[in-house]
Each structure stands twice: as C-alpha cells, then as structure tokens.
Backbone as XML, in Angstrom:
<?xml version="1.0"?>
<chain id="A" units="angstrom">
  <residue number="1" name="MET">
    <atom name="N" x="-129.862" y="17.021" z="80.767"/>
    <atom name="CA" x="-129.396" y="18.015" z="81.450"/>
    <atom name="C" x="-129.809" y="17.820" z="82.927"/>
  </residue>
  <residue number="2" name="VAL">
    <atom name="N" x="-129.044" y="17.583" z="83.890"/>
    <atom name="CA" x="-129.561" y="17.762" z="85.401"/>
    <atom name="C" x="-129.309" y="18.780" z="85.873"/>
  </residue>
  <residue number="3" name="LEU">
    <atom name="N" x="-130.805" y="19.501" z="86.847"/>
    <atom name="CA" x="-130.610" y="20.615" z="87.682"/>
    <atom name="C" x="-130.343" y="20.345" z="89.154"/>
  </residue>
  <residue number="4" name="VAL">
    <atom name="N" x="-129.377" y="20.730" z="89.967"/>
    <atom name="CA" x="-129.406" y="20.332" z="91.085"/>
    <atom name="C" x="-129.288" y="21.794" z="92.144"/>
  </residue>
  <residue number="5" name="VAL">
    <atom name="N" x="-130.433" y="21.821" z="92.870"/>
    <atom name="CA" x="-130.704" y="23.255" z="93.392"/>
    <atom name="C" x="-130.424" y="23.036" z="95.127"/>
  </residue>
  <residue number="6" name="GLY">
    <atom name="N" x="-130.385" y="24.052" z="95.690"/>
    <atom name="CA" x="-130.331" y="23.709" z="97.150"/>
    <atom name="C" x="-129.605" y="25.354" z="97.680"/>
  </residue>
  <residue number="7" name="GLY">
    <atom name="N" x="-129.744" y="25.281" z="99.378"/>
    <atom name="CA" x="-128.860" y="26.343" z="99.899"/>
    <atom name="C" x="-127.498" y="26.317" z="99.667"/>
  </residue>
  <residue number="8" name="THR">
    <atom name="N" x="-126.741" y="27.538" z="100.038"/>
    <atom name="CA" x="-125.351" y="27.510" z="100.260"/>
    <atom name="C" x="-124.835" y="26.601" z="100.625"/>
  </residue>
  <residue number="9" name="ASN">
    <atom name="N" x="-123.723" y="25.881" z="100.391"/>
    <atom name="CA" x="-122.749" y="24.998" z="101.204"/>
    <atom name="C" x="-123.347" y="23.698" z="101.608"/>
  </residue>
  <residue number="10" name="GLN">
    <atom name="N" x="-124.372" y="23.182" z="101.087"/>
    <atom name="CA" x="-125.179" y="22.211" z="101.481"/>
    <atom name="C" x="-124.534" y="20.969" z="100.843"/>
  </residue>
  <residue number="11" name="GLY">
    <atom name="N" x="-123.849" y="20.885" z="100.012"/>
    <atom name="CA" x="-123.478" y="19.871" z="99.586"/>
    <atom name="C" x="-123.847" y="19.704" z="97.707"/>
  </residue>
  <residue number="12" name="LYS">
    <atom name="N" x="-124.316" y="20.735" z="96.882"/>
    <atom name="CA" x="-124.719" y="20.656" z="95.863"/>
    <atom name="C" x="-123.882" y="20.081" z="94.698"/>
  </residue>
  <residue number="13" name="SER">
    <atom name="N" x="-122.162" y="20.756" z="94.969"/>
    <atom name="CA" x="-121.219" y="20.365" z="93.982"/>
    <atom name="C" x="-120.804" y="18.949" z="94.142"/>
  </residue>
  <residue number="14" name="ALA">
    <atom name="N" x="-120.647" y="18.337" z="95.334"/>
    <atom name="CA" x="-120.654" y="17.185" z="95.711"/>
    <atom name="C" x="-121.342" y="16.019" z="94.974"/>
  </residue>
  <residue number="15" name="PHE">
    <atom name="N" x="-122.285" y="16.492" z="94.973"/>
    <atom name="CA" x="-123.413" y="15.665" z="94.558"/>
    <atom name="C" x="-123.638" y="15.634" z="93.314"/>
  </residue>
  <residue number="16" name="ALA">
    <atom name="N" x="-123.485" y="16.466" z="92.719"/>
    <atom name="CA" x="-123.401" y="17.130" z="91.174"/>
    <atom name="C" x="-122.097" y="16.317" z="90.525"/>
  </residue>
  <residue number="17" name="LYS">
    <atom name="N" x="-120.879" y="16.047" z="91.197"/>
    <atom name="CA" x="-120.051" y="15.633" z="90.580"/>
    <atom name="C" x="-119.943" y="13.824" z="90.626"/>
  </residue>
  <residue number="18" name="SER">
    <atom name="N" x="-120.729" y="13.323" z="91.676"/>
    <atom name="CA" x="-121.099" y="11.764" z="91.731"/>
    <atom name="C" x="-122.262" y="11.368" z="90.653"/>
  </residue>
  <residue number="19" name="LEU">
    <atom name="N" x="-122.653" y="12.538" z="90.023"/>
    <atom name="CA" x="-123.827" y="12.259" z="88.838"/>
    <atom name="C" x="-123.193" y="12.481" z="87.463"/>
  </residue>
  <residue number="20" name="SER">
    <atom name="N" x="-121.911" y="13.242" z="87.380"/>
    <atom name="CA" x="-121.181" y="13.181" z="85.909"/>
    <atom name="C" x="-120.061" y="14.284" z="86.353"/>
  </residue>
  <residue number="21" name="GLU">
    <atom name="N" x="-119.248" y="14.077" z="85.394"/>
    <atom name="CA" x="-117.947" y="14.975" z="84.890"/>
    <atom name="C" x="-118.182" y="16.334" z="84.788"/>
  </residue>
  <residue number="22" name="ASP">
    <atom name="N" x="-119.334" y="16.344" z="83.880"/>
    <atom name="CA" x="-119.669" y="17.665" z="83.265"/>
    <atom name="C" x="-120.621" y="18.341" z="84.251"/>
  </residue>
  <residue number="23" name="VAL">
    <atom name="N" x="-119.947" y="19.346" z="84.867"/>
    <atom name="CA" x="-120.720" y="19.955" z="85.974"/>
    <atom name="C" x="-120.666" y="21.532" z="86.008"/>
  </residue>
  <residue number="24" name="VAL">
    <atom name="N" x="-121.656" y="22.454" z="85.736"/>
    <atom name="CA" x="-121.438" y="23.920" z="85.794"/>
    <atom name="C" x="-121.944" y="24.177" z="87.072"/>
  </residue>
  <residue number="25" name="LYS">
    <atom name="N" x="-121.019" y="24.831" z="87.780"/>
    <atom name="CA" x="-121.204" y="24.965" z="89.193"/>
    <atom name="C" x="-121.589" y="26.542" z="89.465"/>
  </residue>
  <residue number="26" name="ASP">
    <atom name="N" x="-122.606" y="26.678" z="90.328"/>
    <atom name="CA" x="-123.013" y="27.983" z="90.770"/>
    <atom name="C" x="-123.529" y="28.820" z="89.450"/>
  </residue>
  <residue number="27" name="LEU">
    <atom name="N" x="-124.398" y="28.370" z="88.875"/>
    <atom name="CA" x="-124.720" y="29.288" z="87.549"/>
    <atom name="C" x="-125.379" y="30.529" z="88.211"/>
  </residue>
  <residue number="28" name="HIS">
    <atom name="N" x="-125.986" y="30.433" z="89.607"/>
    <atom name="CA" x="-126.646" y="31.774" z="89.859"/>
    <atom name="C" x="-125.647" y="32.780" z="90.204"/>
  </residue>
  <residue number="29" name="LEU">
    <atom name="N" x="-124.192" y="32.326" z="90.363"/>
    <atom name="CA" x="-123.205" y="33.452" z="90.313"/>
    <atom name="C" x="-122.796" y="34.117" z="88.704"/>
  </residue>
  <residue number="30" name="GLN">
    <atom name="N" x="-122.961" y="33.107" z="88.180"/>
    <atom name="CA" x="-122.543" y="33.774" z="86.813"/>
    <atom name="C" x="-123.741" y="34.321" z="85.805"/>
  </residue>
  <residue number="31" name="ILE">
    <atom name="N" x="-124.985" y="34.353" z="86.225"/>
    <atom name="CA" x="-126.043" y="35.129" z="86.254"/>
    <atom name="C" x="-125.951" y="36.270" z="86.889"/>
  </residue>
  <residue number="32" name="ARG">
    <atom name="N" x="-125.486" y="36.567" z="88.022"/>
    <atom name="CA" x="-125.367" y="37.771" z="88.385"/>
    <atom name="C" x="-124.347" y="38.665" z="87.876"/>
  </residue>
  <residue number="33" name="ALA">
    <atom name="N" x="-123.268" y="37.806" z="87.476"/>
    <atom name="CA" x="-121.962" y="38.561" z="87.084"/>
    <atom name="C" x="-122.431" y="39.159" z="85.564"/>
  </residue>
  <residue number="34" name="CYS">
    <atom name="N" x="-123.373" y="38.401" z="84.934"/>
    <atom name="CA" x="-124.356" y="38.696" z="83.326"/>
    <atom name="C" x="-124.630" y="40.033" z="83.418"/>
  </residue>
  <residue number="35" name="MET">
    <atom name="N" x="-125.540" y="39.940" z="84.696"/>
    <atom name="CA" x="-126.586" y="41.351" z="84.945"/>
    <atom name="C" x="-125.990" y="42.103" z="85.568"/>
  </residue>
  <residue number="36" name="GLU">
    <atom name="N" x="-124.720" y="42.048" z="86.217"/>
    <atom name="CA" x="-123.954" y="43.355" z="86.378"/>
    <atom name="C" x="-122.883" y="43.942" z="85.063"/>
  </residue>
  <residue number="37" name="ARG">
    <atom name="N" x="-122.859" y="43.090" z="84.247"/>
    <atom name="CA" x="-122.136" y="43.706" z="82.708"/>
    <atom name="C" x="-123.062" y="44.280" z="81.903"/>
  </residue>
  <residue number="38" name="GLY">
    <atom name="N" x="-124.482" y="44.150" z="82.274"/>
    <atom name="CA" x="-125.681" y="44.577" z="81.548"/>
    <atom name="C" x="-126.020" y="43.515" z="80.318"/>
  </residue>
  <residue number="39" name="GLU">
    <atom name="N" x="-125.570" y="42.460" z="80.387"/>
    <atom name="CA" x="-125.813" y="41.285" z="79.308"/>
    <atom name="C" x="-126.903" y="40.675" z="79.641"/>
  </residue>
  <residue number="40" name="ASP">
    <atom name="N" x="-127.388" y="39.752" z="78.696"/>
    <atom name="CA" x="-128.790" y="39.260" z="78.657"/>
    <atom name="C" x="-128.663" y="37.599" z="79.730"/>
  </residue>
  <residue number="41" name="SER">
    <atom name="N" x="-128.892" y="37.706" z="80.844"/>
    <atom name="CA" x="-128.665" y="36.567" z="81.449"/>
    <atom name="C" x="-129.688" y="35.043" z="81.158"/>
  </residue>
  <residue number="42" name="TRP">
    <atom name="N" x="-130.580" y="35.464" z="80.213"/>
    <atom name="CA" x="-131.575" y="34.346" z="79.884"/>
    <atom name="C" x="-130.557" y="33.772" z="78.649"/>
  </residue>
  <residue number="43" name="ALA">
    <atom name="N" x="-130.030" y="34.347" z="77.809"/>
    <atom name="CA" x="-129.122" y="33.828" z="76.860"/>
    <atom name="C" x="-127.857" y="33.182" z="77.348"/>
  </residue>
  <residue number="44" name="LEU">
    <atom name="N" x="-127.639" y="33.607" z="78.464"/>
    <atom name="CA" x="-126.248" y="32.615" z="79.263"/>
    <atom name="C" x="-126.871" y="31.573" z="79.680"/>
  </residue>
  <residue number="45" name="ALA">
    <atom name="N" x="-128.168" y="31.552" z="80.254"/>
    <atom name="CA" x="-128.659" y="30.412" z="80.570"/>
    <atom name="C" x="-129.151" y="29.256" z="79.357"/>
  </residue>
  <residue number="46" name="GLU">
    <atom name="N" x="-129.504" y="29.809" z="78.433"/>
    <atom name="CA" x="-129.773" y="29.136" z="77.314"/>
    <atom name="C" x="-128.294" y="28.608" z="76.623"/>
  </residue>
  <residue number="47" name="GLN">
    <atom name="N" x="-127.429" y="29.197" z="76.526"/>
    <atom name="CA" x="-126.102" y="28.967" z="75.714"/>
    <atom name="C" x="-125.542" y="27.569" z="76.904"/>
  </residue>
  <residue number="48" name="VAL">
    <atom name="N" x="-125.664" y="27.901" z="78.351"/>
    <atom name="CA" x="-124.814" y="27.023" z="79.199"/>
    <atom name="C" x="-125.707" y="25.339" z="79.142"/>
  </residue>
  <residue number="49" name="GLN">
    <atom name="N" x="-126.912" y="25.592" z="78.948"/>
    <atom name="CA" x="-127.845" y="24.558" z="79.074"/>
    <atom name="C" x="-127.588" y="23.791" z="77.666"/>
  </residue>
  <residue number="50" name="LEU">
    <atom name="N" x="-127.376" y="24.608" z="76.216"/>
    <atom name="CA" x="-127.346" y="23.927" z="74.931"/>
    <atom name="C" x="-125.749" y="23.042" z="74.992"/>
  </residue>
  <residue number="51" name="SER">
    <atom name="N" x="-124.548" y="23.890" z="75.854"/>
    <atom name="CA" x="-123.388" y="23.623" z="75.759"/>
    <atom name="C" x="-123.364" y="22.406" z="76.612"/>
  </residue>
  <residue number="52" name="HIS">
    <atom name="N" x="-123.987" y="21.885" z="77.721"/>
    <atom name="CA" x="-123.703" y="20.824" z="78.505"/>
    <atom name="C" x="-125.241" y="19.956" z="78.390"/>
  </residue>
  <residue number="53" name="PRO">
    <atom name="N" x="-125.642" y="19.314" z="77.413"/>
    <atom name="CA" x="-127.028" y="18.947" z="77.456"/>
    <atom name="C" x="-127.024" y="17.484" z="78.012"/>
  </residue>
  <residue number="54" name="ASN">
    <atom name="N" x="-125.931" y="16.894" z="78.512"/>
    <atom name="CA" x="-125.528" y="15.727" z="79.146"/>
    <atom name="C" x="-124.937" y="16.180" z="80.738"/>
  </residue>
  <residue number="55" name="GLY">
    <atom name="N" x="-124.777" y="17.119" z="80.857"/>
    <atom name="CA" x="-124.133" y="17.734" z="82.167"/>
    <atom name="C" x="-125.327" y="17.888" z="83.237"/>
  </residue>
  <residue number="56" name="VAL">
    <atom name="N" x="-124.484" y="18.406" z="84.468"/>
    <atom name="CA" x="-125.178" y="18.975" z="85.606"/>
    <atom name="C" x="-124.901" y="20.218" z="86.002"/>
  </residue>
  <residue number="57" name="ILE">
    <atom name="N" x="-126.340" y="20.987" z="86.139"/>
    <atom name="CA" x="-125.989" y="22.413" z="86.460"/>
    <atom name="C" x="-126.612" y="22.386" z="88.059"/>
  </residue>
  <residue number="58" name="THR">
    <atom name="N" x="-125.621" y="23.130" z="89.038"/>
    <atom name="CA" x="-126.164" y="23.561" z="90.184"/>
    <atom name="C" x="-126.192" y="24.977" z="90.256"/>
  </residue>
  <residue number="59" name="MET">
    <atom name="N" x="-127.254" y="25.251" z="91.159"/>
    <atom name="CA" x="-127.659" y="26.811" z="91.471"/>
    <atom name="C" x="-128.217" y="26.817" z="92.778"/>
  </residue>
  <residue number="60" name="ALA">
    <atom name="N" x="-127.845" y="28.057" z="93.472"/>
    <atom name="CA" x="-128.594" y="27.736" z="94.991"/>
    <atom name="C" x="-129.884" y="28.495" z="95.152"/>
  </residue>
  <residue number="61" name="GLU">
    <atom name="N" x="-130.645" y="28.249" z="95.985"/>
    <atom name="CA" x="-132.129" y="28.677" z="95.870"/>
    <atom name="C" x="-131.714" y="29.928" z="96.790"/>
  </residue>
  <residue number="62" name="LEU">
    <atom name="N" x="-132.582" y="31.204" z="96.349"/>
    <atom name="CA" x="-132.121" y="32.287" z="96.397"/>
    <atom name="C" x="-133.491" y="33.173" z="97.348"/>
  </residue>
  <residue number="63" name="GLY">
    <atom name="N" x="-134.544" y="32.399" z="96.883"/>
    <atom name="CA" x="-136.183" y="33.034" z="96.844"/>
    <atom name="C" x="-136.516" y="32.396" z="98.401"/>
  </residue>
  <residue number="64" name="CYS">
    <atom name="N" x="-135.861" y="32.050" z="99.349"/>
    <atom name="CA" x="-136.450" y="31.622" z="100.642"/>
    <atom name="C" x="-135.986" y="32.521" z="102.151"/>
  </residue>
  <residue number="65" name="GLY">
    <atom name="N" x="-135.610" y="33.579" z="101.514"/>
    <atom name="CA" x="-135.307" y="34.844" z="102.694"/>
    <atom name="C" x="-136.231" y="35.977" z="102.473"/>
  </residue>
  <residue number="66" name="LEU">
    <atom name="N" x="-135.650" y="36.940" z="103.189"/>
    <atom name="CA" x="-136.170" y="38.313" z="103.264"/>
    <atom name="C" x="-136.014" y="38.711" z="101.540"/>
  </residue>
  <residue number="67" name="ILE">
    <atom name="N" x="-137.114" y="39.678" z="101.637"/>
    <atom name="CA" x="-137.088" y="40.012" z="100.103"/>
    <atom name="C" x="-135.933" y="41.256" z="100.274"/>
  </residue>
  <residue number="68" name="PRO">
    <atom name="N" x="-134.912" y="41.539" z="99.197"/>
    <atom name="CA" x="-133.985" y="42.872" z="99.637"/>
    <atom name="C" x="-134.586" y="43.832" z="99.057"/>
  </residue>
  <residue number="69" name="THR">
    <atom name="N" x="-134.193" y="45.086" z="99.902"/>
    <atom name="CA" x="-134.492" y="46.213" z="99.808"/>
    <atom name="C" x="-133.849" y="47.023" z="98.557"/>
  </residue>
  <residue number="70" name="ASP">
    <atom name="N" x="-132.630" y="46.540" z="98.166"/>
    <atom name="CA" x="-131.971" y="46.664" z="96.963"/>
    <atom name="C" x="-132.925" y="46.319" z="95.684"/>
  </residue>
  <residue number="71" name="ALA">
    <atom name="N" x="-133.065" y="47.306" z="94.794"/>
    <atom name="CA" x="-133.294" y="47.183" z="93.434"/>
    <atom name="C" x="-132.698" y="46.289" z="92.605"/>
  </residue>
  <residue number="72" name="PHE">
    <atom name="N" x="-131.242" y="46.006" z="92.731"/>
    <atom name="CA" x="-130.673" y="44.933" z="91.846"/>
    <atom name="C" x="-130.735" y="43.781" z="92.346"/>
  </residue>
  <residue number="73" name="GLU">
    <atom name="N" x="-130.850" y="43.691" z="93.980"/>
    <atom name="CA" x="-130.768" y="42.157" z="94.390"/>
    <atom name="C" x="-132.227" y="41.737" z="94.300"/>
  </residue>
  <residue number="74" name="ARG">
    <atom name="N" x="-133.145" y="42.422" z="94.342"/>
    <atom name="CA" x="-134.675" y="41.936" z="93.996"/>
    <atom name="C" x="-134.725" y="41.406" z="92.440"/>
  </residue>
  <residue number="75" name="GLU">
    <atom name="N" x="-134.114" y="42.276" z="91.621"/>
    <atom name="CA" x="-134.335" y="41.598" z="90.154"/>
    <atom name="C" x="-133.186" y="40.410" z="90.085"/>
  </residue>
  <residue number="76" name="TYR">
    <atom name="N" x="-131.767" y="40.416" z="90.483"/>
    <atom name="CA" x="-131.028" y="39.321" z="90.335"/>
    <atom name="C" x="-132.001" y="38.391" z="90.904"/>
  </residue>
  <residue number="77" name="ARG">
    <atom name="N" x="-132.371" y="38.218" z="92.234"/>
    <atom name="CA" x="-133.284" y="37.195" z="92.897"/>
    <atom name="C" x="-134.415" y="36.422" z="92.020"/>
  </residue>
  <residue number="78" name="GLU">
    <atom name="N" x="-135.063" y="37.617" z="91.469"/>
    <atom name="CA" x="-136.090" y="37.222" z="90.424"/>
    <atom name="C" x="-135.904" y="36.416" z="89.168"/>
  </residue>
  <residue number="79" name="THR">
    <atom name="N" x="-134.678" y="37.035" z="88.815"/>
    <atom name="CA" x="-134.098" y="36.551" z="87.286"/>
    <atom name="C" x="-133.774" y="34.938" z="87.849"/>
  </residue>
  <residue number="80" name="VAL">
    <atom name="N" x="-132.962" y="34.868" z="88.700"/>
    <atom name="CA" x="-132.659" y="33.568" z="89.122"/>
    <atom name="C" x="-133.519" y="32.547" z="89.609"/>
  </residue>
  <residue number="81" name="GLY">
    <atom name="N" x="-134.587" y="32.750" z="90.037"/>
    <atom name="CA" x="-135.850" y="31.842" z="90.820"/>
    <atom name="C" x="-136.641" y="31.809" z="89.251"/>
  </residue>
  <residue number="82" name="ARG">
    <atom name="N" x="-136.581" y="32.519" z="88.471"/>
    <atom name="CA" x="-137.241" y="32.414" z="87.049"/>
    <atom name="C" x="-136.533" y="31.522" z="85.831"/>
  </residue>
  <residue number="83" name="ILE">
    <atom name="N" x="-135.116" y="31.500" z="86.010"/>
    <atom name="CA" x="-134.217" y="31.019" z="85.124"/>
    <atom name="C" x="-134.500" y="29.746" z="85.623"/>
  </residue>
  <residue number="84" name="SER">
    <atom name="N" x="-134.229" y="29.467" z="86.997"/>
    <atom name="CA" x="-134.434" y="27.919" z="87.613"/>
    <atom name="C" x="-135.513" y="27.022" z="87.310"/>
  </residue>
  <residue number="85" name="CYS">
    <atom name="N" x="-136.770" y="27.896" z="87.181"/>
    <atom name="CA" x="-137.856" y="27.231" z="86.923"/>
    <atom name="C" x="-137.692" y="26.834" z="85.351"/>
  </residue>
  <residue number="86" name="GLU">
    <atom name="N" x="-137.433" y="27.447" z="84.505"/>
    <atom name="CA" x="-137.059" y="26.943" z="83.113"/>
    <atom name="C" x="-136.334" y="26.022" z="82.861"/>
  </residue>
  <residue number="87" name="LEU">
    <atom name="N" x="-135.238" y="26.078" z="83.894"/>
    <atom name="CA" x="-134.402" y="24.879" z="83.544"/>
    <atom name="C" x="-135.020" y="23.885" z="84.192"/>
  </residue>
  <residue number="88" name="ALA">
    <atom name="N" x="-135.592" y="23.952" z="85.358"/>
    <atom name="CA" x="-136.270" y="22.670" z="85.707"/>
    <atom name="C" x="-137.206" y="22.086" z="84.896"/>
  </residue>
  <residue number="89" name="LYS">
    <atom name="N" x="-138.109" y="22.682" z="84.027"/>
    <atom name="CA" x="-139.059" y="22.209" z="83.285"/>
    <atom name="C" x="-138.021" y="21.525" z="82.019"/>
  </residue>
  <residue number="90" name="LYS">
    <atom name="N" x="-137.132" y="22.043" z="81.947"/>
    <atom name="CA" x="-136.076" y="21.256" z="80.500"/>
    <atom name="C" x="-135.261" y="20.242" z="81.003"/>
  </residue>
  <residue number="91" name="ALA">
    <atom name="N" x="-135.266" y="20.236" z="82.217"/>
    <atom name="CA" x="-134.205" y="18.868" z="82.965"/>
    <atom name="C" x="-134.772" y="17.862" z="82.866"/>
  </residue>
  <residue number="92" name="GLU">
    <atom name="N" x="-133.992" y="16.902" z="82.539"/>
    <atom name="CA" x="-134.432" y="15.322" z="83.013"/>
    <atom name="C" x="-134.866" y="14.611" z="84.246"/>
  </residue>
  <residue number="93" name="ALA">
    <atom name="N" x="-133.912" y="15.610" z="85.002"/>
    <atom name="CA" x="-134.428" y="15.196" z="86.352"/>
    <atom name="C" x="-133.610" y="16.533" z="87.257"/>
  </residue>
  <residue number="94" name="VAL">
    <atom name="N" x="-134.175" y="16.788" z="88.547"/>
    <atom name="CA" x="-134.181" y="17.849" z="89.372"/>
    <atom name="C" x="-134.009" y="17.459" z="90.809"/>
  </residue>
  <residue number="95" name="TYR">
    <atom name="N" x="-133.044" y="17.748" z="91.465"/>
    <atom name="CA" x="-132.711" y="17.210" z="92.744"/>
    <atom name="C" x="-132.261" y="18.463" z="93.815"/>
  </residue>
  <residue number="96" name="ARG">
    <atom name="N" x="-132.747" y="18.375" z="94.801"/>
    <atom name="CA" x="-132.465" y="19.508" z="95.970"/>
    <atom name="C" x="-131.826" y="18.968" z="97.120"/>
  </residue>
  <residue number="97" name="VAL">
    <atom name="N" x="-130.830" y="19.613" z="97.321"/>
    <atom name="CA" x="-130.053" y="19.142" z="98.274"/>
    <atom name="C" x="-129.968" y="19.919" z="99.670"/>
  </residue>
  <residue number="98" name="CYS">
    <atom name="N" x="-130.168" y="19.109" z="100.637"/>
    <atom name="CA" x="-129.966" y="19.887" z="102.034"/>
    <atom name="C" x="-129.250" y="18.850" z="102.908"/>
  </residue>
  <residue number="99" name="CYS">
    <atom name="N" x="-128.305" y="19.559" z="103.470"/>
    <atom name="CA" x="-127.415" y="19.004" z="104.469"/>
    <atom name="C" x="-126.664" y="17.642" z="103.773"/>
  </residue>
  <residue number="100" name="GLY">
    <atom name="N" x="-126.386" y="18.014" z="102.604"/>
    <atom name="CA" x="-125.659" y="17.037" z="102.047"/>
    <atom name="C" x="-126.403" y="15.669" z="101.564"/>
  </residue>
  <residue number="101" name="ILE">
    <atom name="N" x="-128.069" y="15.709" z="101.879"/>
    <atom name="CA" x="-128.667" y="14.617" z="101.267"/>
    <atom name="C" x="-129.562" y="15.148" z="100.014"/>
  </residue>
  <residue number="102" name="ALA">
    <atom name="N" x="-129.440" y="14.535" z="98.875"/>
    <atom name="CA" x="-130.180" y="14.898" z="97.626"/>
    <atom name="C" x="-131.524" y="14.347" z="97.580"/>
  </residue>
  <residue number="103" name="THR">
    <atom name="N" x="-132.701" y="14.950" z="97.130"/>
    <atom name="CA" x="-133.966" y="14.534" z="96.979"/>
    <atom name="C" x="-134.358" y="14.606" z="95.749"/>
  </residue>
  <residue number="104" name="GLN">
    <atom name="N" x="-134.764" y="13.764" z="95.112"/>
    <atom name="CA" x="-134.919" y="13.755" z="93.257"/>
    <atom name="C" x="-136.544" y="14.420" z="93.387"/>
  </residue>
  <residue number="105" name="ILE">
    <atom name="N" x="-136.732" y="15.835" z="93.037"/>
    <atom name="CA" x="-138.150" y="16.295" z="92.997"/>
    <atom name="C" x="-138.652" y="16.365" z="91.636"/>
  </residue>
  <residue number="106" name="LYS">
    <atom name="N" x="-137.622" y="15.552" z="90.775"/>
    <atom name="CA" x="-138.562" y="15.540" z="89.178"/>
    <atom name="C" x="-137.386" y="14.213" z="88.569"/>
  </residue>
</chain>
C-alpha cells in the first residue's frame, strides 16, 4: 500500500493514478462520514488497507491550519491525523503532493 497526502486540490489523485489503477481517493472524507454515522473510523481504515494491499490511498492534510472551535471538527481532525500516522507506518511508500509535485517522504 502507498499513501499519498497533501492539501486540497494539490494533485494527489492524478499522482495516485500514475502509480496504480487501484486508488482509494479521499479517505479523510470517508472517515468523516463514518464518524458522522457514529461508526468506528479505525475499523474503516483497517478495512480499506486490507482491501487494497497493493493500492494507493489519498488523504488530505488537515492539521496545518487553525484549531477548530467545534468539538466534532477537532475530533475529526485529530482522528484523520492519527489514522494517517498509522497508515504511513504500514505503507511501503509515502508521498506528499504540493502544487502537483510529489515528494517521497518514506
């Protein structure tokens, strides 16, 4: 599994598609939907990883801005950040995409 992170609309999806046809786009949005339904977002992340062992997962970087005042938004940001860290540990490679340029960080 390869993890591709970066800001919104920075070219993550296009880069991910250049690596593999098996791309899970915007896992952070799937995590949000899972949390809104009251489901286990960690189980979702594990299931996605197991279902796409040779695929590419894209996630937005959410922790670079202001800390949200809304409790759910803070929990969402923290959860996405922690899941990103766990996926990065398990990934064969990790890339950060900024302005359409990918940099391998693992």
